[in-house]
C-alpha positions as CSV (number, residue, x, y, z in Angstrom):
1,M,0.0,0.0,0.1
2,A,1.0,3.0,-1.0
3,T,2.2,6.3,1.3
4,T,0.7,9.6,0.9
5,Q,2.6,12.4,2.2
6,V,1.3,16.6,1.2
7,F,4.4,18.8,2.4
8,H,4.4,22.4,1.2
9,T,7.7,24.2,0.6
10,T,9.9,26.7,-1.2
11,V,13.1,25.4,-3.9
12,P,15.9,27.1,-2.5
13,D,17.6,28.8,-5.7
14,D,20.2,25.5,-6.5
15,G,16.7,23.5,-7.0
16,T,17.6,20.8,-4.3
17,I,14.4,19.7,-1.6
18,T,15.0,17.6,0.8
19,L,12.5,14.5,1.8
20,P,12.4,13.3,5.0
21,S,14.0,9.8,6.1
22,E,12.0,7.9,5.5
23,F,11.4,8.2,2.2
24,H,15.4,8.0,1.3
25,G,16.1,4.7,-0.4
26,N,12.8,4.2,-1.7
27,Q,11.2,5.1,-4.8
28,V,8.4,7.7,-4.3
29,D,6.9,10.1,-6.9
30,V,6.7,13.5,-6.9
31,I,4.4,15.3,-7.8
32,V,5.8,19.8,-8.0
33,F,3.1,22.6,-8.1
34,K,3.8,26.5,-8.3
35,K,1.8,28.2,-5.9
36,S,0.1,31.0,-8.9
37,D,-1.0,27.6,-10.4
38,L,-2.9,26.3,-7.9
39,L,-4.8,30.1,-6.7
40,Q,-8.4,30.5,-8.9
41,P,-9.6,33.0,-10.4
42,G,-10.6,36.2,-8.4
43,Y,-9.1,34.9,-5.3
44,D,-7.0,37.3,-3.0
45,D,-3.0,35.6,-2.7
46,D,-2.5,38.0,0.7
47,F,-5.8,37.1,2.1
48,W,-3.5,36.3,5.2
49,R,-1.6,39.3,5.1
50,E,-1.9,41.6,8.7
51,K,-4.0,44.2,7.3
52,P,-5.0,47.7,9.6
53,L,-8.6,48.0,10.2
54,D,-8.9,51.2,7.5
55,E,-8.2,48.3,5.1
56,I,-10.7,45.6,6.1
57,I,-13.4,48.0,6.8
58,T,-12.9,49.1,3.2
59,E,-12.6,46.0,2.0
60,Q,-16.1,44.8,3.6
61,G,-18.0,48.2,2.2
62,G,-16.9,50.5,4.6
63,P,-18.2,51.3,8.7
64,R,-21.8,49.8,9.7
65,V,-23.3,51.8,12.4
66,C,-26.5,50.5,14.2
67,T,-29.3,53.1,13.6
68,D,-31.8,51.2,15.4
69,P,-30.8,48.9,18.6
70,A,-34.5,48.7,19.3
71,S,-34.0,46.3,15.9
72,L,-31.7,44.2,18.0
73,W,-34.2,43.5,21.3
74,E,-34.7,40.2,21.0
75,D,-31.2,39.2,21.5
76,F,-30.6,41.9,24.1
77,P,-32.3,40.1,27.1
78,K,-29.8,37.3,26.8
79,L,-27.0,39.8,27.7
80,W,-28.6,41.7,30.4
81,D,-30.4,40.4,33.0
82,T,-32.9,44.0,33.1
83,E,-34.4,46.3,30.8
84,A,-32.6,48.7,32.8
85,E,-29.2,47.3,32.6
86,L,-29.7,47.0,28.9
87,K,-30.9,51.2,28.6
88,E,-27.7,52.0,30.6
89,F,-25.4,49.8,28.0
90,L,-27.2,51.4,25.2
91,E,-27.0,54.8,26.6
92,R,-23.3,54.7,27.5
93,R,-22.7,52.9,24.2
94,K,-24.1,56.4,22.7
95,H,-21.1,58.6,24.1
């Protein structure tokens, strides 16, 4: 039975790739893909790059502001013990 292992690596300038010792002396099949060959159209190549908050907000269509907190009322009672605590929280959020 064949063992399949996937390795992701950067090929050094001299073109050599060193496989783990368990492959040494054995016949293996090596399939190589350039990273850009695997990307799908529209894929954000730097998706995992750390981004400033302003850039993330812009990517998501700008800041979103809740203009009607009362519309969220159904879920709010789960977070506060009393309606008075909820109203106090909403007042503090305005300032």
